[in-house]
Structures are given as C-alpha cells and as structure tokens.
Residue, then its C-alpha position, 0 to 999 in steps of 0.5 A: m241308546k237314547k239321544h239327549h235333547f237340551n231342555l229349556i233350563e239347560l239351554l238357558v244355563v248354556i246361554a248364561i255361561i256364554a254371556i258371562l264368558a263374553a262379559m269377561l273377555l270383552p274388556a280384554l279384547n277392547k283393551a287389546r284393540e286400543s293398544a293396537r290403535k295406540i301403536e298405530c297412532n305412534n307410527r303415524i306421528a313418526q311418519v308425520l314427523k319424518g314428512t315434516l323434517l323432509y319438508g324442512d330439508d327442501n325449504e331451507e329448514w323452515i316448516v309451516t304450521h298454517r298459511s292464509g287458511v291452509m293448514w300444515g297437513t295440506f303442505l305435506e300432502d301436496g308435496r307428497y311427503i306423507p299421505q293424508k291417511v296417516m295424519a289423524c289418530p286411528s282411535l278417533t271417529g269424527t268425520a265432520g269438516s275438512w280432513f285437514h282440520r281433523t288431523y293431529g295437532i301442531y303446536r301454535f305458539d301465538l294463541d296465548e299471547r306467546k306466554y308459554y313460548n316466551a317463557r321457554k325460548e331461551q332454553y329451546g330457541d326463538f324459532a317461531v316467525k309470524g308472517p304477514g296476515d295469517q301465516l306462521y313458520y318455524s325455523l328448524r335451524r333455530l331450535k336449541q333442543p329439538t329433542g325437547t321441542l314438542l311439535y305434534a300431539d294427539t288432540y280431541i274436540t269435545t263439543g259441536s259438529r266436529m266433536g270426536s275429531g282431532e284439532w289441527t293445532f294446539n296450545p298448552c294453555v288455551f282450548v282451541e275450537e273446544g279442543a286440546v291435547s288429548l289423553h285418549h290412549g288409556g290416559t296418555s297422549n302420543t307426542g312428537y318432537a322436533d328431532g323425530h322421536v315420539e313419546s307417550a305422555n300422561s297428564a303428570v308429564l304434560r303438566g310438568m311441561g307447563f300444560t294447563k289445558l288438556i282433554e281427559n276422557g273426552t272432557q276439558r280439564s284446566y289446571 
C-alpha cells in the first residue's frame, strides 16, 4: 500500500485552513482574556477599598488622598493594609515612573475649583478637607451617601512618557496629567465606592453622574 505524501498545494491548503481558524478564534480568545482581566481588576479595586476603609478605622475615620507629595497608595502599603501589586489595573502595560503614580485613580475634589464637589456636597456630604500646603483628606464620618460616593476608578494616561499607565488621581471635569477615568474594559470602567462596593460603569452612566472628561479607546473625550 502506497504512503500518501502531501504535495505543495495540499500543504498550502492545510496552512490556509489553520490560518482561517486562528483568525476566527483569536478575537474570542482576546475577549476571554480581557474578561478575565476585568474580573481581576474588579477584585483589586475591592481590595483597595477594603484597605482604605481599614486605614480609616485606624485613623479616626480619615483617609488620605495625598500629603506633601506622597500619594494614597504609599500610605496603604506602608501600613500593610494592601500590597502594591493590587493597586493598578492588570489591563494596563505602562511601567514608566514610580509605582505610586500609576495606580488606580482616587477622586480629588479640588482640581476643578471644587465645582463638581460643591454642586453635590449637600446630597453626599461635606467630607473633604484641604490641609496646609499639599494635603488632602476625606472624612468617612461626614459622608451622607457612602453607596453613591465614588472614591476609586480605572484611569489611563494618553500621552507622554507615562502613556499607557494609570493616573493616581482623577477629577470628573478635568484631565489630570493627560489622564482621566478610562473605559478600557470593553467600554466600561471599574469604579469603587465609599461603602466598599465596585461597579462597572459605561460612558452613559458616568456622564449621568456629571463626568465631562473621560478616556475612551485611549483617547481623551470631552462632553
């Protein structure tokens, strides 16, 4: 019985079929990977919130966004509330700069002349205190609606040496160091609230909350 050997045409047909199958499967595989990263990101923000609330328990219900050039992540790591590795989104690949600059973003109320904050403080509470120099604190006791008070979110820097990294802080109405809250999980951002829960929010939800600056598909958007 003669053995069959592939000729060149048959080999090319096989290669073409494999290439077609790979092209069909690759988007599904990429989507599955991103779905896994989104879930991991959600879990990381939940850990950040837990660490933040524990820090507040140990500090008379006060938390720090930054103090004299030291960002929020440093306080949580130095106090051993959470490890450094959970403070940034797994979907982001930027590595430039110090780790504490490329974390999730914490809400900073003072970057838009307090307009967003002042318009909502009757509903959510007057919880922010600006200390001497470059210091900013939030009082958990003064929160009227912890469930609706956004503390952390996915962020992304669009240009410069830190492009592709998270930005350690955000304000809904201004770009901060070319960054803002980012919708890089299939058009959504993972957002963490002061009661400890995490939500996935799309552009419509965030704009409904009053956001006028977002990052979509790596691009700055103003509304």
